[in-house]
C-alpha positions, 0 to 999 in steps of 0.5 A, spaced: 078 557 804 075 552 800 068 556 800 072 561 796 072 556 791 065 554 791 062 553 784 069 553 781 068 545 780 061 546 777 063 550 771 065 547 764 072 550 763 073 546 757 067 550 753 070 556 755 076 560 752 082 565 754 087 568 750 091 562 750 086 557 748 081 552 753 080 555 760 081 548 763 087 551 767 083 557 770 081 553 776 088 551 778 090 558 777 084 560 782 086 555 787 093 557 787 091 565 788 089 563 795 096 560 797 101 566 799 107 562 795 103 561 789 098 567 788 102 572 785 104 568 779 097 565 779 094 572 778 099 574 773 097 568 769 090 569 770 090 576 768 094 575 762 090 570 759 083 572 761 083 580 760 089 580 755 093 586 753 089 591 756 082 590 752 081 583 749 076 579 754 074 572 753 068 567 755 072 565 761 071 572 764 064 570 766 065 565 771 072 568 773 069 575 775 065 573 781 070 569 784 075 575 784 070 579 787 069 573 793 077 573 793 077 581 795 072 580 800 076 575 804 082 579 808 086 572 808 087 572 800 093 574 798 094 579 792 088 583 794 090 589 791 092 586 784 085 582 784 082 589 785 086 592 779 084 586 774 077 587 776 078 595 775 080 593 768 074 589 767 070 595 769 073 600 765 072 596 759 065 595 761 064 603 761 068 604 755 064 599 751 058 600 754 052 596 751 056 591 748 058 588 754 051 588 757 050 581 756 057 579 759 055 583 765 048 580 766 051 573 765 056 575 771 051 578 775 046 572 774 052 567 777 
């Protein structure tokens, strides 16, 4: 599953934020999401930190979303339904905010 995490180590997570501060803990959560024993807890932490309280999205979302998309494409990744739900929330927020999220969406697509 190492290729599922390709590029994660190249992101300067310390320059990004989530609801609780620095996003330096995000790579650990992403890694834990590939392990059935830790995936549910890691997904919960990621969800509440990066997509916080139903609508606050932080800079860490930009590199996280493509990784989550990669995860849902891999049948061996646990918690795929939960990951899809997080992605659905990002998509719904984009639809709700319209143009104001276009810059973030464009950046996500470039990754």
